[in-house]
C-alpha positions as CSV (number, residue, x, y, z in Angstrom):
1,M,-11.3,-9.3,-5.1
2,T,-11.8,-12.7,-3.5
3,Q,-9.9,-14.1,-0.5
4,D,-8.3,-16.6,-2.9
5,Q,-7.2,-13.9,-5.3
6,L,-5.7,-11.7,-2.5
7,A,-4.0,-14.7,-1.0
8,S,-2.5,-15.6,-4.3
9,R,-1.2,-12.1,-4.9
10,L,0.3,-11.9,-1.4
11,G,1.7,-15.4,-1.4
12,V,-0.2,-16.5,1.7
13,S,-3.0,-19.0,2.3
14,R,-6.7,-18.1,2.0
15,S,-7.1,-19.1,5.6
16,A,-4.6,-16.4,6.6
17,I,-6.7,-13.8,4.8
18,A,-9.9,-15.1,6.5
19,Q,-8.2,-14.9,9.9
20,W,-7.0,-11.3,9.2
21,E,-10.5,-10.3,8.1
22,S,-12.2,-11.8,11.1
23,G,-9.7,-10.3,13.5
24,R,-8.6,-13.6,14.9
25,I,-5.0,-12.8,13.8
26,D,-3.4,-9.4,13.1
27,P,-1.4,-9.3,9.9
28,L,2.2,-8.5,10.5
29,R,3.4,-5.0,9.6
30,K,5.2,-6.2,6.5
31,N,2.0,-8.1,5.4
32,L,-0.1,-5.0,6.0
33,Q,2.1,-3.0,3.6
34,R,1.9,-5.7,0.9
35,I,-1.9,-5.9,1.3
36,A,-2.0,-2.1,0.9
37,E,0.0,-2.2,-2.3
38,V,-2.2,-5.0,-3.8
39,L,-5.3,-3.1,-2.9
40,N,-3.8,0.3,-4.1
41,T,-4.3,2.0,-0.7
42,S,-2.2,2.9,2.3
43,H,-1.3,0.8,5.3
44,V,-2.5,3.7,7.5
45,Y,-5.9,3.4,5.9
46,L,-6.0,-0.4,6.5
47,A,-4.9,0.0,10.1
48,T,-7.0,3.0,11.1
49,G,-9.6,3.6,8.4
50,Q,-8.5,7.2,8.1
51,T,-7.6,8.5,4.6
52,G,-6.3,11.9,5.6
53,K,-6.7,14.9,3.4
54,L,-4.3,15.5,0.6
55,L,-3.7,18.9,-0.9
56,D,-4.1,19.2,-4.7
57,D,-0.3,19.3,-5.2
58,E,0.2,16.2,-3.0
59,L,-2.4,14.3,-4.9
60,S,-0.8,15.4,-8.2
61,L,2.6,14.1,-7.1
62,I,1.1,10.8,-6.1
63,Q,-0.6,10.4,-9.4
64,L,2.5,11.3,-11.3
65,Y,4.6,8.9,-9.2
66,R,2.2,6.0,-9.9
67,A,2.3,6.7,-13.6
68,C,6.1,6.3,-13.7
69,E,8.1,3.1,-14.5
70,P,9.7,1.5,-11.4
71,K,13.2,2.9,-12.2
72,D,11.8,6.4,-12.6
73,R,10.0,6.1,-9.3
74,Q,13.3,5.5,-7.6
75,L,14.7,8.6,-9.3
76,L,11.8,10.6,-8.1
77,L,12.3,9.4,-4.5
78,C,16.0,10.1,-4.6
79,T,15.3,13.6,-5.9
80,A,12.7,14.3,-3.2
81,K,15.1,13.1,-0.5
82,R,17.8,15.5,-1.9
83,L,15.4,18.4,-1.9
84,T,14.5,17.8,1.7
85,S,18.1,17.5,3.0
């Protein structure tokens, strides 16, 4: 993905992307999350470079979540929150 493409998807300027990449300016936390979503990764990975290890069940849950429609994702999140209460 080019800087122009990423900038367009995030709604920021290409120069902002260049400054983030070069380390001249740190992206704000909210931008880091948006960047992670566009790049289909985590903000933790972007910030630290660490992926962490997922168990097979955890990976399966993530894959199932990503396969859901947005309204169904919300239902899954609500269900998970209830189960942990």
